[in-house]
C-alpha positions as CSV (number, residue, x, y, z in Angstrom):
1,X,0.0,0.0,0.2
2,X,1.6,3.5,-0.9
3,X,1.9,6.4,1.5
4,X,-1.0,8.1,0.2
5,X,-3.2,5.6,0.9
6,X,-2.3,4.6,4.3
7,X,-2.7,8.4,5.3
8,X,-6.1,8.5,3.9
9,X,-7.2,5.2,5.6
10,X,-6.0,6.7,8.9
11,X,-7.7,9.9,8.2
12,X,-11.0,8.1,7.5
13,X,-11.1,5.5,10.6
14,X,-10.4,8.7,12.6
15,X,-13.7,10.0,11.6
16,X,-15.3,6.5,12.4
17,X,-13.8,7.0,15.7
18,X,-14.8,10.0,16.6
19,X,-18.2,10.8,16.3
20,X,-19.1,14.0,14.4
21,X,-21.4,15.8,17.2
22,X,-17.5,15.9,19.1
23,X,-16.4,17.7,16.4
24,X,-19.3,20.1,16.0
25,X,-19.1,20.5,19.6
26,X,-15.6,21.6,19.6
27,X,-15.8,24.1,16.8
28,X,-18.4,25.9,18.4
29,X,-16.6,25.7,21.9
30,X,-13.3,27.3,20.3
31,X,-15.5,29.8,18.6
32,X,-18.1,32.3,20.1
33,X,-20.7,31.2,18.4
34,X,-23.9,30.1,20.4
35,X,-26.9,28.3,19.5
36,X,-30.0,30.2,20.3
37,X,-31.8,28.4,23.3
38,X,-34.9,30.9,23.2
39,X,-37.7,31.0,20.9
40,X,-36.4,32.3,16.9
41,X,-39.5,34.3,17.0
42,X,-39.3,35.8,20.2
43,X,-40.8,39.5,20.0
44,X,-40.6,41.0,23.5
45,X,-41.5,40.7,27.1
46,X,-44.0,42.1,29.1
47,X,-43.2,41.2,32.9
48,X,-43.0,37.6,33.1
49,X,-44.9,36.8,29.6
50,X,-43.1,35.9,26.9
51,X,-44.7,36.8,23.6
52,X,-43.6,35.4,20.1
53,X,-44.7,36.5,16.8
54,X,-47.2,33.1,16.8
55,X,-48.7,34.7,19.8
56,X,-49.1,38.1,18.3
57,X,-51.0,36.5,15.4
58,X,-53.2,34.6,17.8
59,X,-54.3,37.5,19.4
60,X,-55.2,39.4,16.2
61,X,-57.2,36.5,15.2
62,X,-59.0,36.2,18.3
63,X,-59.6,40.0,18.5
64,X,-60.7,39.7,14.6
65,X,-63.0,36.9,15.5
66,X,-64.4,38.8,18.5
67,X,-65.0,41.6,16.2
68,X,-66.8,39.7,13.7
69,X,-69.3,38.4,16.5
70,X,-69.8,41.6,18.1
71,X,-70.8,43.1,14.1
72,X,-72.9,40.0,13.4
73,X,-74.8,40.4,16.6
74,X,-75.0,44.0,17.2
75,X,-78.5,45.6,16.7
76,X,-80.5,42.0,17.4
77,X,-81.7,40.1,20.1
78,X,-79.4,37.9,19.9
79,X,-76.9,40.4,21.3
80,X,-78.7,41.0,24.6
81,X,-78.9,37.0,24.8
82,X,-75.1,36.8,24.2
83,X,-74.7,39.5,27.1
84,X,-76.9,37.2,29.3
85,X,-74.8,34.0,28.7
86,X,-71.6,35.7,29.1
87,X,-73.3,36.9,32.9
88,X,-74.0,33.3,33.4
89,X,-70.5,32.2,32.6
90,X,-69.1,34.9,35.0
91,X,-71.4,34.2,37.8
92,X,-70.5,30.2,37.5
93,X,-66.9,31.1,37.7
94,X,-67.3,33.3,40.6
95,X,-69.6,30.5,42.1
96,X,-66.7,28.0,41.5
97,X,-64.2,30.4,43.0
98,X,-66.0,30.7,46.3
99,X,-67.0,27.0,46.3
100,X,-70.4,27.3,46.8
101,X,-71.0,23.9,45.5
102,X,-75.1,23.7,45.5
103,X,-75.4,26.8,43.2
104,X,-72.5,25.4,41.2
105,X,-74.2,22.5,40.8
106,X,-77.3,24.3,39.3
107,X,-75.5,27.0,37.2
108,X,-73.4,24.2,36.1
109,X,-76.1,22.3,34.1
110,X,-76.7,25.2,32.3
111,X,-72.7,25.6,31.3
112,X,-73.0,21.7,30.4
113,X,-75.2,22.1,27.3
114,X,-73.4,25.5,26.4
115,X,-72.7,24.4,22.8
116,X,-76.1,22.9,22.1
117,X,-77.5,26.2,23.7
118,X,-75.6,28.2,21.4
119,X,-76.4,26.6,18.3
120,X,-80.2,26.9,18.9
121,X,-80.3,30.3,20.2
122,X,-78.0,31.7,17.7
123,X,-79.3,29.4,14.8
124,X,-80.3,32.5,12.4
125,X,-76.8,33.8,13.6
126,X,-74.5,31.2,13.0
127,X,-76.0,30.4,9.9
128,X,-75.6,34.0,8.7
129,X,-71.9,33.5,9.9
130,X,-71.4,30.2,7.9
131,X,-73.2,31.7,4.7
132,X,-70.5,34.3,4.8
133,X,-67.3,32.3,5.2
134,X,-68.6,29.8,2.6
135,X,-69.4,32.9,0.4
136,X,-66.1,34.5,0.6
137,X,-64.1,31.1,0.2
138,X,-66.0,29.8,-2.9
139,X,-64.1,28.8,-5.5
140,X,-66.9,29.4,-8.0
141,X,-67.3,32.9,-6.7
142,X,-63.7,33.4,-8.0
143,X,-64.5,31.8,-11.6
144,X,-67.5,34.2,-11.6
145,X,-65.7,37.0,-10.9
146,X,-63.3,36.3,-13.6
147,X,-66.4,35.8,-16.3
148,X,-67.6,39.4,-15.1
149,X,-64.2,40.9,-15.5
150,X,-64.0,39.6,-19.3
151,X,-67.5,39.8,-19.8
152,X,-68.3,43.3,-18.7
153,X,-69.0,44.9,-21.9
154,X,-71.1,42.0,-23.2
155,X,-73.1,42.3,-19.7
156,X,-73.3,46.0,-19.7
157,X,-76.1,46.5,-22.0
158,X,-78.1,43.8,-20.1
159,X,-77.4,44.7,-16.5
160,X,-78.4,48.5,-17.7
161,X,-81.6,47.5,-19.5
162,X,-82.4,45.0,-16.4
163,X,-81.6,47.9,-13.6
164,X,-83.7,50.3,-16.0
165,X,-87.0,47.6,-16.1
166,X,-86.6,47.3,-12.3
167,X,-86.2,51.2,-11.7
168,X,-89.2,52.2,-13.6
169,X,-91.7,49.4,-12.2
170,X,-90.4,50.8,-8.5
171,X,-91.2,54.3,-9.8
172,X,-94.9,53.6,-10.9
173,X,-95.5,51.7,-7.9
174,X,-94.3,54.5,-5.7
175,X,-96.6,57.0,-7.8
176,X,-99.4,55.1,-7.2
177,X,-98.6,53.6,-3.5
178,X,-98.8,50.1,-4.3
179,X,-97.0,48.0,-1.7
180,X,-94.1,46.1,-3.5
181,X,-91.0,44.0,-2.4
182,X,-88.4,43.2,-4.9
183,X,-85.7,40.8,-3.7
184,X,-82.5,40.8,-5.7
185,X,-79.4,38.1,-5.6
186,X,-76.5,37.7,-7.5
187,X,-75.1,34.4,-5.8
188,X,-77.8,32.2,-5.5
189,X,-81.5,32.0,-6.5
190,X,-83.0,31.6,-2.8
191,X,-84.5,28.9,-3.6
192,X,-85.6,28.2,-0.4
193,X,-87.9,31.1,-0.4
194,X,-88.8,31.1,-3.9
195,X,-90.6,27.8,-3.5
196,X,-92.9,29.6,-1.1
197,X,-94.4,31.5,-4.1
198,X,-95.0,30.7,-7.5
199,X,-92.1,30.2,-10.3
200,X,-92.0,32.2,-13.2
201,X,-88.6,32.2,-14.8
202,X,-89.3,35.2,-16.7
203,X,-87.7,38.1,-18.7
204,X,-87.5,41.1,-16.2
205,X,-90.0,43.7,-17.4
206,X,-91.5,46.6,-15.4
207,X,-95.3,45.9,-16.9
208,X,-94.6,42.4,-15.8
209,X,-93.4,43.6,-12.1
210,X,-96.1,46.0,-12.1
211,X,-98.7,43.5,-12.7
212,X,-97.6,41.2,-10.3
213,X,-98.0,43.9,-7.6
214,X,-101.4,45.1,-8.7
215,X,-103.7,45.2,-5.9
216,X,-106.0,42.7,-7.6
217,X,-103.5,40.3,-8.1
218,X,-103.5,37.1,-6.3
219,X,-99.4,37.6,-5.8
220,X,-99.1,41.0,-4.6
221,X,-98.9,40.2,-0.9
222,X,-95.6,38.2,-1.6
223,X,-92.1,39.3,-2.8
224,X,-90.7,39.0,-6.2
225,X,-87.3,37.3,-6.4
226,X,-85.0,38.5,-9.2
227,X,-81.6,36.3,-9.6
228,X,-79.9,35.4,-12.8
229,X,-81.1,38.2,-14.5
230,X,-84.5,36.8,-14.8
231,X,-87.6,36.9,-12.4
232,X,-87.5,33.5,-10.2
233,X,-90.8,33.6,-8.3
234,X,-93.2,35.9,-7.2
235,X,-95.5,35.9,-4.4
236,X,-93.0,34.8,-2.0
237,X,-92.8,34.8,2.1
238,X,-90.0,36.2,3.3
239,X,-88.5,36.1,7.1
240,X,-89.5,38.7,9.3
241,X,-86.7,40.8,10.9
242,X,-87.0,40.9,14.8
243,X,-84.5,43.4,15.5
244,X,-85.6,45.7,18.2
245,X,-83.6,49.0,16.6
246,X,-85.9,49.2,13.2
247,X,-88.9,51.6,14.0
248,X,-91.8,50.7,15.8
249,X,-93.9,52.2,12.9
250,X,-92.5,49.6,10.1
251,X,-95.4,47.1,9.1
252,X,-94.4,43.7,8.2
253,X,-93.3,44.3,4.8
254,X,-90.4,46.8,5.5
255,X,-89.6,44.1,8.2
256,X,-89.7,41.0,5.9
257,X,-87.7,43.3,3.6
258,X,-84.9,43.6,6.4
259,X,-85.6,39.7,7.3
260,X,-84.3,38.5,3.8
261,X,-81.0,40.7,3.8
262,X,-80.5,38.9,7.4
263,X,-80.7,35.5,6.4
264,X,-78.7,35.8,2.9
265,X,-76.7,38.3,0.9
266,X,-79.7,39.4,-1.0
267,X,-80.5,43.1,-1.8
268,X,-84.2,44.0,-1.3
269,X,-86.1,47.1,-2.2
270,X,-89.5,47.9,-0.9
271,X,-92.4,50.4,-2.0
272,X,-94.5,51.6,1.1
273,X,-98.3,51.6,0.7
274,X,-98.8,54.5,3.1
275,X,-96.8,57.0,1.4
276,X,-95.1,55.4,-2.1
277,X,-91.4,55.9,-0.5
278,X,-88.7,53.5,-1.8
279,X,-86.6,51.7,0.8
280,X,-83.5,49.9,0.7
281,X,-82.1,46.9,3.1
282,X,-78.9,45.0,2.6
283,X,-76.8,43.1,5.3
284,X,-79.9,43.7,7.8
285,X,-79.7,47.4,7.2
286,X,-82.7,49.6,6.2
287,X,-82.2,52.9,4.3
288,X,-85.4,54.8,4.0
289,X,-86.8,57.5,1.3
290,X,-84.1,56.9,-1.5
291,X,-84.9,58.8,-5.0
292,X,-85.1,57.0,-8.0
293,X,-81.2,58.4,-8.9
294,X,-79.9,56.5,-6.1
295,X,-82.1,53.6,-6.9
296,X,-80.6,53.3,-10.1
297,X,-77.3,53.3,-8.8
298,X,-77.9,50.6,-6.0
299,X,-79.2,48.6,-9.2
300,X,-76.3,48.7,-11.5
301,X,-74.0,48.7,-8.8
302,X,-75.2,45.6,-7.7
303,X,-75.9,43.5,-10.7
304,X,-72.1,44.3,-11.1
305,X,-71.0,42.9,-7.9
């Protein structure tokens, strides 16, 4: 064996006898380099608390969730119920801390069914929240958006024509003080509510809308649902809002207009039978006595969304 081969064999056998970790430790000890022992994402300390980047993200997400729940419940009876349930939980924690066993056992029975009670009490709000999440994350929504972008020029005349027909009908109904509710949806057919009325599947026309809401028509008491650029159904029954912030002078027609927007992402327009004023509801909020110019803008903007 040559001298070079002997040296190579000796060098390799040295690596086999000495663990690699020993070599790494020696290198670290002979240099000033030290491996970090704390969290790599450590941001800062507050007293005895160590907050890292993940903790900050967690806090922001929780704050965002609380804000969304607040917006969802604000202005409804569910908000007062939510406050009441929070008070029950606070009382339960206080009773448990004071070791009041009898009262703790009674309140604990309500706490045990907390999740089920929340789903039952807040069923409309939970449904609306899940609808919002599903709508925003729906892949078909992105596809629809792309189609709208590339076909905007082709759709523009149709949108303007439909908006003009609906606005004309609303204007004529307002002048004659004929009560009416028109519900518009761009993301779904609202089939559940459409099935409560008479299916039409007709072209949007001011004459057709006016004839539906004519006082002697059998369909005039219900709502008209418009989706997919056509009249889906008429004489539909809508959910009535129980929002305590709505003025007490509003009748069932206006409360139903608000109610459908609380249960879906639709926009609803209503004509008052008393004074002929046109109002618009969206996201559970009612804007009263809007002008015809505002009606046209709302319709065009909504159909383009």
